[in-house]
C-alpha positions as CSV (number, residue, x, y, z in Angstrom):
1,M,0.0,0.5,-0.4
2,K,2.9,2.6,1.0
3,S,4.6,1.7,-2.3
4,F,1.0,2.1,-4.3
5,K,1.3,5.7,-2.6
6,K,4.6,7.0,-3.2
7,I,3.7,5.4,-6.9
8,L,0.6,8.0,-7.0
9,Q,2.7,10.7,-6.3
10,I,5.1,10.6,-8.3
11,V,2.7,10.3,-11.3
12,L,0.8,12.9,-10.0
13,C,3.8,15.7,-9.2
14,A,5.2,14.4,-12.8
15,V,1.3,15.1,-15.0
16,L,1.3,18.1,-13.3
17,C,5.0,19.3,-14.5
18,V,3.3,18.7,-17.4
19,F,0.5,21.4,-17.2
20,M,3.3,23.3,-15.8
21,S,4.9,23.9,-19.1
22,F,1.6,25.2,-20.5
23,S,0.6,28.8,-20.4
24,V,-0.5,30.5,-17.1
25,A,-4.2,30.5,-18.9
26,A,-4.3,27.0,-19.5
27,C,-2.9,26.2,-16.2
28,G,-6.5,26.8,-14.4
29,G,-5.7,29.7,-11.4
30,G,-2.6,31.1,-12.5
31,L,0.6,29.6,-11.5
32,F,3.5,31.6,-10.4
33,R,6.4,30.1,-12.4
34,F,7.5,33.5,-13.9
35,G,10.3,36.6,-13.3
36,E,9.5,38.5,-10.7
37,D,7.8,41.6,-13.1
38,D,5.3,39.0,-14.1
39,L,4.7,38.1,-10.3
40,D,3.8,41.5,-9.2
41,K,0.5,41.7,-12.3
42,A,-0.1,38.9,-10.8
43,M,-0.3,39.3,-7.2
44,E,-2.3,42.6,-8.4
45,E,-5.0,40.5,-9.4
46,E,-4.7,38.2,-6.4
47,L,-4.7,41.2,-4.3
48,K,-7.8,42.6,-5.8
49,K,-10.0,39.6,-4.8
50,I,-9.2,40.6,-0.9
51,D,-11.5,42.6,1.2
52,F,-8.4,44.5,3.7
53,N,-10.6,46.9,5.6
54,A,-12.4,42.9,7.1
55,D,-13.5,43.8,10.6
56,E,-14.9,41.4,13.3
57,T,-18.2,42.0,11.5
58,Y,-17.1,39.6,8.3
59,T,-19.0,37.0,7.1
60,G,-17.1,34.0,6.1
61,Q,-15.7,30.8,6.3
62,I,-11.9,28.2,6.5
63,T,-10.8,25.1,6.2
64,I,-7.5,24.7,8.0
65,A,-5.2,21.1,7.7
66,R,-3.0,20.3,10.2
67,N,-1.3,17.2,11.2
68,V,-2.2,15.2,14.7
69,E,0.8,15.6,16.6
70,P,0.1,16.1,20.1
71,D,1.7,20.5,20.5
72,Q,-0.2,21.0,16.9
73,V,-3.4,20.2,18.4
74,A,-2.9,21.8,21.3
75,V,-1.9,25.3,19.0
76,L,-3.9,24.9,16.8
77,D,-7.0,25.0,19.0
78,A,-6.1,27.4,20.8
79,L,-5.9,29.1,18.1
80,V,-9.0,28.4,16.4
81,N,-11.1,29.4,19.6
82,G,-9.4,32.5,20.7
83,F,-10.3,33.5,16.7
84,T,-13.6,32.3,16.8
85,E,-14.5,34.9,19.6
86,K,-13.5,38.0,17.6
87,Y,-14.6,37.2,14.6
88,K,-18.3,35.1,15.9
89,N,-19.2,34.9,12.1
90,I,-16.2,32.9,10.5
91,K,-16.9,29.4,10.4
92,V,-13.7,28.0,10.8
93,N,-12.9,23.5,9.7
94,V,-10.0,22.0,11.2
95,R,-9.3,19.1,9.3
96,P,-6.9,17.2,11.4
97,L,-4.1,15.1,8.6
98,P,-2.4,11.6,10.2
99,S,1.7,12.8,11.0
100,A,3.4,9.9,9.5
101,N,2.3,11.4,5.6
102,Y,1.2,14.7,6.4
103,K,3.7,16.7,3.9
104,E,2.9,14.1,0.9
105,N,-0.9,14.1,2.0
106,L,-1.3,17.9,0.6
107,Q,0.7,17.3,-2.0
108,N,-0.8,15.2,-3.4
109,M,-4.3,17.2,-2.8
110,N,-3.0,20.5,-4.3
111,S,-1.8,17.5,-8.0
112,A,-5.9,16.0,-7.6
113,C,-7.5,20.0,-7.5
114,I,-4.5,21.0,-10.4
115,L,-5.5,17.4,-12.4
116,N,-9.7,18.7,-11.6
117,G,-9.5,22.9,-12.1
118,K,-11.3,22.4,-8.7
119,Y,-9.2,23.7,-6.0
120,D,-12.1,24.3,-3.4
121,T,-11.7,20.8,-1.9
122,F,-8.0,21.5,-0.1
123,P,-7.9,23.9,3.0
124,D,-7.5,27.4,2.4
125,V,-5.1,27.3,5.7
126,F,-2.4,25.2,6.6
127,W,-0.1,24.4,8.9
128,A,3.5,24.1,7.2
129,S,7.1,23.4,8.2
130,N,9.7,25.9,7.5
131,A,12.0,22.5,5.9
132,D,8.8,22.3,3.7
133,T,7.7,25.6,2.4
134,T,10.5,25.0,-0.7
135,E,8.0,22.2,-2.1
136,Y,5.3,23.7,-1.6
137,Q,6.0,26.4,-3.0
138,L,7.3,24.5,-6.4
139,L,4.2,23.0,-6.1
140,D,2.2,26.2,-6.3
141,M,0.7,25.4,-3.3
142,M,1.7,28.8,-1.0
143,M,0.5,32.7,-2.2
144,P,3.9,35.0,-1.2
145,I,1.5,37.2,1.7
146,D,4.5,39.9,2.0
147,Y,2.3,41.7,-0.9
148,F,-0.7,41.7,1.8
149,D,1.5,43.2,4.2
150,G,2.0,46.1,2.2
151,K,-1.8,46.4,1.8
152,D,-3.0,46.3,5.6
153,D,-1.4,48.8,8.5
154,S,-3.4,46.1,11.2
155,V,0.1,44.1,10.6
156,N,3.2,45.3,9.7
157,F,6.4,42.5,9.3
158,N,8.9,44.8,10.8
159,D,7.6,43.6,14.3
160,L,8.3,40.1,13.8
161,F,11.6,38.5,14.8
162,P,13.7,38.7,11.7
163,A,14.9,35.5,12.3
164,M,11.7,33.8,11.8
165,L,10.5,35.8,8.8
166,A,13.6,34.9,6.8
167,D,13.2,31.7,7.1
168,C,9.4,31.9,6.6
169,K,10.7,33.2,2.8
170,V,11.8,31.2,-0.3
171,G,13.6,33.4,-2.5
172,E,12.6,37.0,-1.6
173,H,8.7,36.4,-0.5
174,V,7.5,35.2,2.2
175,Y,5.3,32.4,2.2
176,L,4.6,30.9,5.5
177,M,3.0,33.0,8.8
178,P,5.5,32.4,11.6
179,R,3.6,31.5,14.6
180,D,7.0,31.0,17.1
181,C,10.5,31.4,17.3
182,D,11.8,28.3,18.5
183,R,15.3,28.1,19.3
184,L,17.8,25.5,21.0
185,V,18.5,24.8,24.5
186,M,20.2,22.3,27.1
187,Y,17.3,20.7,29.5
188,Y,18.8,18.5,31.9
189,N,17.5,16.4,34.1
190,K,18.1,17.3,37.7
191,D,17.2,14.3,39.2
192,Y,21.0,12.7,37.9
193,T,22.4,15.8,37.9
194,S,21.7,15.8,41.7
195,A,22.6,12.4,42.1
196,K,26.1,13.6,41.1
197,G,26.9,16.7,42.8
198,I,26.4,19.1,39.8
199,T,24.6,22.0,39.6
200,I,24.0,23.5,35.5
201,R,24.6,26.6,35.5
202,E,21.8,29.2,33.6
203,D,22.8,32.3,33.5
204,R,25.2,31.9,30.5
205,A,26.3,29.1,27.8
206,Y,28.7,26.7,28.8
207,T,32.1,27.1,27.1
208,K,33.5,23.8,24.4
209,T,36.1,23.8,27.2
210,E,33.4,23.3,30.2
211,F,31.3,21.0,28.6
212,L,33.4,18.7,27.5
213,E,34.9,18.9,30.7
214,L,30.8,17.9,31.9
215,L,30.4,15.4,30.3
216,P,32.8,12.7,31.9
217,K,30.4,14.1,35.3
218,L,27.6,12.8,33.9
219,T,28.5,9.3,33.3
220,G,28.1,5.9,35.1
221,L,24.6,6.4,36.1
222,K,21.7,3.6,36.0
223,N,17.7,4.1,35.3
224,G,17.6,0.5,37.4
225,S,19.4,-1.9,34.6
226,T,20.1,0.5,32.0
227,D,22.7,2.4,31.4
228,V,22.0,5.9,31.1
229,V,23.8,8.1,28.5
230,A,25.6,11.9,29.0
231,L,23.5,13.7,26.0
232,D,20.3,12.6,23.5
233,A,20.7,14.7,20.5
234,F,20.0,14.3,16.9
235,W,22.6,15.3,14.9
236,N,20.7,14.7,11.4
237,W,18.6,17.6,12.1
238,E,19.1,20.6,9.9
239,S,18.7,23.1,13.4
240,L,21.8,21.5,15.5
241,L,24.0,20.5,12.5
242,W,24.1,23.3,10.5
243,P,24.9,25.7,13.6
244,L,27.3,24.0,14.3
245,V,29.2,23.1,11.1
246,H,29.3,27.4,10.9
247,A,30.7,27.5,13.9
248,Y,33.4,25.6,12.4
249,G,34.0,28.4,9.7
250,G,32.1,25.9,7.2
251,S,29.6,25.2,5.1
252,V,26.9,22.8,3.1
253,V,26.8,24.8,-0.5
254,K,29.0,27.8,-2.1
255,Q,28.7,30.1,-4.6
256,E,31.7,29.7,-7.5
257,G,32.0,31.4,-10.5
258,G,28.4,31.9,-11.0
259,K,27.3,28.4,-9.7
260,T,26.4,26.9,-6.6
261,V,29.0,24.1,-5.5
262,S,29.6,21.9,-2.2
263,A,31.4,23.0,0.2
264,L,30.8,19.9,2.0
265,D,34.4,18.0,1.2
266,S,36.6,21.3,3.5
267,D,39.0,20.9,6.9
268,E,35.8,23.7,8.6
269,V,32.9,20.8,8.5
270,F,35.9,17.5,9.2
271,N,36.6,19.3,12.0
272,A,32.8,19.8,12.7
273,Y,32.1,15.8,12.4
274,R,35.6,15.0,14.1
275,F,33.6,16.5,17.7
276,V,30.6,14.4,17.1
277,K,32.2,11.4,16.6
278,E,34.9,11.4,19.3
279,L,32.0,11.9,21.8
280,N,30.8,9.1,20.1
281,I,34.0,7.2,20.6
282,K,33.6,8.8,23.9
283,G,29.9,7.4,24.6
284,Y,29.0,10.8,25.8
285,T,26.3,10.5,23.4
286,T,24.8,7.9,20.5
287,P,25.0,7.3,17.1
288,V,24.0,9.5,14.8
289,G,20.3,9.5,13.8
290,G,18.4,7.5,16.8
291,T,17.0,10.0,18.9
292,G,14.7,12.2,17.1
293,N,11.7,12.5,19.2
294,Y,14.1,12.9,22.1
295,W,13.0,9.2,23.4
296,L,16.1,8.7,25.6
297,F,15.3,11.4,27.4
298,K,11.6,11.5,28.0
299,N,12.2,8.5,29.1
300,N,14.7,9.1,31.6
301,Q,18.0,7.7,29.4
302,A,20.1,10.4,29.4
303,V,20.8,13.4,31.5
304,L,21.1,15.8,29.1
305,L,19.1,17.1,25.6
306,F,19.4,19.7,23.4
307,G,16.1,20.4,22.1
308,V,13.3,23.4,21.8
309,R,10.3,24.4,23.2
310,A,7.6,22.7,21.2
311,T,7.7,19.8,23.1
312,L,8.7,21.5,26.4
313,S,5.0,20.1,28.1
314,E,5.9,16.3,26.9
315,L,8.9,16.5,28.8
316,V,7.5,17.7,32.2
317,E,5.4,15.1,32.5
318,N,8.1,12.5,31.2
319,V,10.6,14.8,33.5
320,P,9.1,16.4,36.3
321,N,11.9,17.3,37.9
322,L,13.0,19.1,34.5
323,G,16.1,22.0,33.9
324,V,17.4,23.6,31.3
325,A,19.9,26.2,30.1
326,P,21.5,27.7,27.1
327,M,22.9,26.2,24.1
328,P,26.1,25.2,24.4
329,N,29.3,26.9,22.3
330,L,30.4,23.3,21.0
331,A,33.1,25.1,18.2
332,G,34.8,27.4,20.8
333,D,35.4,29.6,24.2
334,T,33.8,33.3,22.8
335,D,30.4,34.6,21.3
336,D,32.5,34.5,18.3
337,T,32.1,31.0,17.6
338,Y,28.4,30.7,19.6
339,F,25.2,29.9,16.8
340,V,21.9,28.7,18.2
341,G,19.9,26.4,15.6
342,S,16.4,28.7,15.4
343,G,13.5,28.1,13.5
344,C,10.0,28.3,13.4
345,S,6.5,26.5,11.9
346,G,3.4,28.1,10.7
347,Y,0.5,29.1,8.4
348,A,0.2,28.6,4.9
349,M,-2.8,30.3,2.8
350,Y,-3.6,28.4,-0.5
351,R,-2.5,29.7,-3.6
352,H,-6.0,28.8,-4.9
353,T,-8.0,29.3,-1.7
354,S,-11.7,30.6,-2.3
355,N,-11.9,32.3,1.0
356,A,-8.8,34.4,0.9
357,T,-10.0,37.2,2.8
358,A,-11.2,35.0,5.6
359,A,-7.8,33.3,5.6
360,W,-5.6,36.2,5.7
361,L,-7.7,37.5,8.8
362,F,-6.6,33.7,10.2
363,L,-3.0,34.6,9.9
364,K,-3.0,37.9,11.0
365,Y,-4.4,36.6,14.3
366,V,-1.8,34.4,14.5
367,V,0.9,37.3,14.8
368,S,-1.4,39.2,16.8
369,E,-0.6,40.0,20.7
370,E,-4.0,38.1,21.5
371,G,-3.4,35.5,19.1
372,Q,0.4,34.7,19.8
373,N,-0.5,35.3,24.1
374,A,-2.8,32.0,22.9
375,I,-0.5,30.4,21.4
376,T,2.2,30.1,24.3
377,S,-0.8,29.6,26.7
378,T,0.2,25.8,25.8
379,G,3.3,26.7,27.4
380,N,5.1,25.0,23.7
381,S,6.0,28.1,22.6
382,I,8.2,31.4,22.4
383,P,6.8,34.4,20.8
384,V,7.7,35.5,17.8
385,L,6.1,39.0,17.9
386,T,9.1,41.1,18.9
387,K,7.3,43.0,22.2
388,L,6.9,39.6,23.4
389,F,9.4,37.8,22.9
390,E,11.6,41.1,24.3
391,D,9.2,41.6,27.6
392,E,10.2,39.6,30.4
393,S,6.7,39.8,32.5
394,A,5.4,38.1,29.2
395,A,2.9,35.5,30.2
396,W,5.2,33.5,28.6
397,R,8.0,33.6,30.8
398,T,6.5,33.6,33.9
399,M,4.0,30.4,33.8
400,Q,5.0,27.7,36.1
401,L,5.6,23.5,34.6
402,G,5.5,20.3,36.4
403,N,6.9,20.6,39.9
404,N,9.3,24.1,38.7
405,T,9.1,27.2,40.5
406,D,12.0,28.8,39.1
407,F,11.7,27.0,35.3
408,N,14.4,29.2,32.8
409,H,12.5,30.4,30.4
410,A,15.1,33.5,29.7
411,A,17.6,30.1,28.6
412,F,14.9,30.1,25.8
413,V,15.7,33.3,24.4
414,Y,19.4,33.4,25.3
415,K,21.4,36.0,23.1
416,P,19.2,36.0,20.3
417,E,21.3,37.7,17.7
418,A,22.9,34.1,17.9
419,S,20.0,33.0,16.4
420,L,21.0,31.1,13.1
421,T,18.3,29.1,10.6
422,A,19.1,27.1,7.5
423,Q,18.2,30.0,5.3
424,M,20.4,32.1,6.6
425,G,24.2,31.6,5.3
426,Y,23.2,28.0,3.4
427,R,20.0,27.5,2.1
428,N,19.9,31.2,0.4
429,L,23.0,30.4,-1.2
430,I,21.4,27.3,-3.2
431,Q,20.2,27.8,-6.9
432,P,18.1,26.5,-8.1
433,T,15.4,27.0,-5.2
434,K,14.2,23.7,-6.6
435,A,17.3,21.5,-5.6
436,I,16.8,22.5,-2.0
437,S,15.5,19.4,-0.6
438,E,18.3,17.0,-1.7
439,V,20.8,19.3,-1.4
440,S,19.5,19.4,2.0
441,K,19.1,15.5,2.2
442,S,22.6,14.5,1.8
443,F,24.0,17.2,4.1
444,L,22.0,15.2,6.7
445,E,23.3,11.8,5.5
446,S,26.8,12.7,5.5
447,I,26.6,13.2,9.0
448,E,24.8,10.1,10.0
449,K,26.9,8.0,8.1
450,A,30.0,9.9,8.4
451,V,29.2,9.6,12.3
452,N,27.9,5.8,12.1
453,Q,30.1,4.0,9.3
454,T,33.1,5.0,11.0
455,D,35.3,2.5,13.2
456,A,37.0,4.1,15.9
457,D,40.7,3.5,14.0
458,I,40.0,4.7,11.1
459,Y,37.7,7.8,11.2
460,L,40.3,9.8,11.0
461,D,41.4,8.2,7.9
462,S,41.7,10.5,4.4
463,R,39.9,7.7,2.0
464,K,38.0,5.7,5.1
465,G,36.8,7.8,7.3
466,I,35.2,10.6,7.8
467,R,36.7,12.2,5.0
468,R,35.3,9.5,2.6
469,Y,31.6,10.7,3.1
470,L,32.0,14.7,2.6
471,T,33.3,13.6,-0.4
472,S,30.7,11.1,-1.6
473,Y,28.0,13.4,-0.6
474,G,29.9,16.6,-1.8
475,N,29.9,14.8,-5.0
476,D,26.1,13.8,-4.8
477,I,25.2,17.9,-4.0
478,N,27.0,18.7,-6.9
479,N,24.9,16.6,-9.0
480,A,21.0,17.8,-7.2
481,I,21.8,21.2,-8.4
482,K,23.2,19.8,-11.6
483,I,20.4,18.0,-12.2
484,A,18.2,20.6,-11.0
485,S,19.6,23.3,-12.9
486,E,19.5,21.2,-16.3
487,S,15.9,20.6,-15.5
């Protein structure tokens, strides 16, 4: 069944690509496949469909799609409750989709809509991860909402945290309304640190030297008969891996002779991967790729966790005596090597929605002070609205979590200038943009292979060790860019 669904997706996408080769008119809805001037003209027509003066008396309806993850349910429920209380005449229908195939389901639904020339069966608004915006945009699923910002005086994109707004762009345009500002922190199990007689400092980030001195002190613990690892970290996660590589002075791609080429095979990237490999050799962290859902930490089998706020309520439920400190500096002891992986998710307006005014009212509500307070009331989000992000008395900073009366909320906004997203200095360099997903895939696979497939006695070997994978995946990146450029 799974294979059949995959084949169906490929066929639908292939047919869709054929349709996209026709004229704009023939594609039934005006596909945004052209230059900036033509996009401006197309958006002039789209803007005419929206009532930018609509207020709380507006009557309409929208359908919003989301996956079924508990944190997604909690956040959207909070938003919908607040939105419908404010806009009493707008009916909101929530369409839950299975988490496992969420993106594929949306893409298939969009393909079917275009093939049928009937778009009202697709949700007007859908939740999206920043990592998937490029693919959605290339399939013409997302409206460029930065055009709306200039037409509506009640919302100003300049009020949003800059790094998160940049993270919602494809090229020069904003396609996703960010709902939060998620940054990596270092969670810790206070029961284990207390058992070791260690007090984790929370007022500032550990330097690399301090962090490497801390890890051996957190070994030798057991949960029943199970060994407890010092650190649970999902190294092949872009939000962790990209800032690490950047901090070591490396990159994934670079511009060379007017073209985008791989930068993976370099001393800087090698040193970043070597750092992870040596933590693995010493037993401080697990093989790469095995703990992407924080499984070890949530099951009390790790002392430390590199994680984000989005699953905080779930962490507290599993580790009641939870502490949090700023993300450590993994590359050095000075601020110039300190970068914190950041990112967001949000809500996109369907490119072909027939309920554009109601959809825009919802997106505006997401980034309003009222909407942001509704989101952060779940405990799992940091505001993307700069005013609340910086306000030390804001509700999200004062809430109590579990047994923690002194929870260190400040760790989530420590040194905001150090925030680094995949769009900053990496994805924004990739041309053509349709190569992004394949480049990202190669990047993440490279760390997994470099750490897991190299023995302790050969990982430094230029032919058999880490370098072997940097060369191999660097070639894959160049091939992906070449194929995308020719297609």
